[in-house]
C-alpha positions in Angstrom: 0.5 9.4 22.6 0.7 13.2 22.4 -2.3 14.8 20.7 -0.4 15.8 17.6 0.8 12.2 16.7 -0.8 9.6 14.6 0.2 6.1 13.4 0.2 4.6 9.9 1.3 1.1 8.8 4.1 0.7 6.4 3.0 -1.5 3.5 4.7 -4.0 1.2 2.9 -4.8 -2.0 4.1 -7.9 -3.8 3.1 -9.5 -7.1 1.7 -13.0 -6.6 0.2 -15.4 -9.2 -0.6 -19.1 -9.7 2.3 -21.3 -10.7 3.0 -21.1 -14.4 0.8 -18.0 -14.9 1.6 -15.6 -17.8 1.9 -12.0 -16.6 1.3 -9.5 -19.4 2.4 -6.3 -17.5 6.2 -7.0 -17.4 6.1 -7.9 -13.7 7.5 -11.0 -12.2 6.2 -13.0 -9.3 7.9 -11.6 -6.2 8.3 -8.1 -7.6 7.4 -5.6 -4.8 7.3 -2.0 -3.6 6.9 -0.5 -0.2 4.9 2.4 1.1 6.4 4.3 4.1 4.1 7.1 5.1 3.4 8.8 1.8 6.6 7.7 0.1 6.6 4.8 -2.4 9.9 2.9 -2.7 10.8 0.4 -5.4 14.0 -1.7 -5.5 16.7 -0.5 -7.8 16.1 -1.6 -11.4 12.5 -2.6 -10.8 9.5 -0.8 -12.2 5.7 -1.3 -11.9 3.0 -1.0 -14.5 1.0 2.2 -14.2 -2.1 0.1 -14.7 -1.3 -2.3 -11.9 -0.4 0.7 -9.6 -3.7 2.4 -10.5 -5.6 -0.7 -9.4 -4.1 -0.8 -5.9 -3.4 2.9 -5.2 -6.9 3.9 -4.0 -6.7 1.2 -1.3 -3.3 2.0 0.1 -4.2 5.0 2.3 -7.0 2.9 3.9 -4.7 -0.1 4.5 -2.3 2.1 6.3 -4.8 3.1 8.9 -6.2 1.1 11.9 -9.6 -0.3 11.2 -12.2 -2.2 13.1 -11.4 -5.9 13.2 -14.7 -6.7 11.4 -13.9 -4.2 8.6 -13.0 -6.0 5.3 -10.0 -3.7 5.0 -8.4 -5.7 7.8 -8.8 -9.1 6.1 -8.8 -8.6 2.3 -5.3 -8.2 1.1 -5.1 -9.3 -2.6 -6.0 -7.0 -5.5 -6.7 -8.4 -8.9 -4.7 -7.3 -11.9 -6.7 -4.9 -14.0 -6.1 -7.0 -17.1 -8.9 -9.5 -17.4 -6.6 -12.0 -19.1 -4.0 -12.0 -16.3 -4.3 -14.1 -13.1 -1.7 -12.1 -11.1 -2.6 -10.1 -7.9 -1.0 -7.5 -5.8 -0.8 -8.7 -2.2 -0.7 -5.9 0.5 1.0 -6.7 3.7 1.2 -4.4 6.8 4.9 -4.5 7.9 5.6 -1.8 10.6 3.6 0.7 12.5 5.2 4.1 12.2 4.4 7.3 14.2 4.1 10.7 12.6 3.5 14.2 14.0 0.7 16.3 12.5 2.9 19.4 12.1 5.5 17.4 10.1 3.0 16.3 7.5 0.9 19.4 6.8 0.9 23.2 7.1 -2.7 23.2 8.3 -2.8 23.5 12.1 -4.8 21.2 14.4 -8.0 22.7 15.6 -7.4 24.6 18.9 -3.6 25.1 18.3 -1.9 28.3 17.2 
């Protein structure tokens, strides 16, 4: 791979819950969004609670990157709902490895380049 390229995983984040669970945030089991690079995509007509999004957002950039096979980031994939009365989770799945170029993602040059 040329020196100015890097790879990130596209992610799919899906609402999962035990059968019969009550979800208090307005989500339904199976609701989802995708992260492609830095862009978050929701299906038409579907939203996501800002509190649920806040619980998973700090982990998404790390889940997009390659990690050591022993790192917990490679195995742990479900994030608990921030509401202590809710049993739903947000399940993060890596879907596709995408290649980016440094110069297409930032104005800051790589060290040693003009």
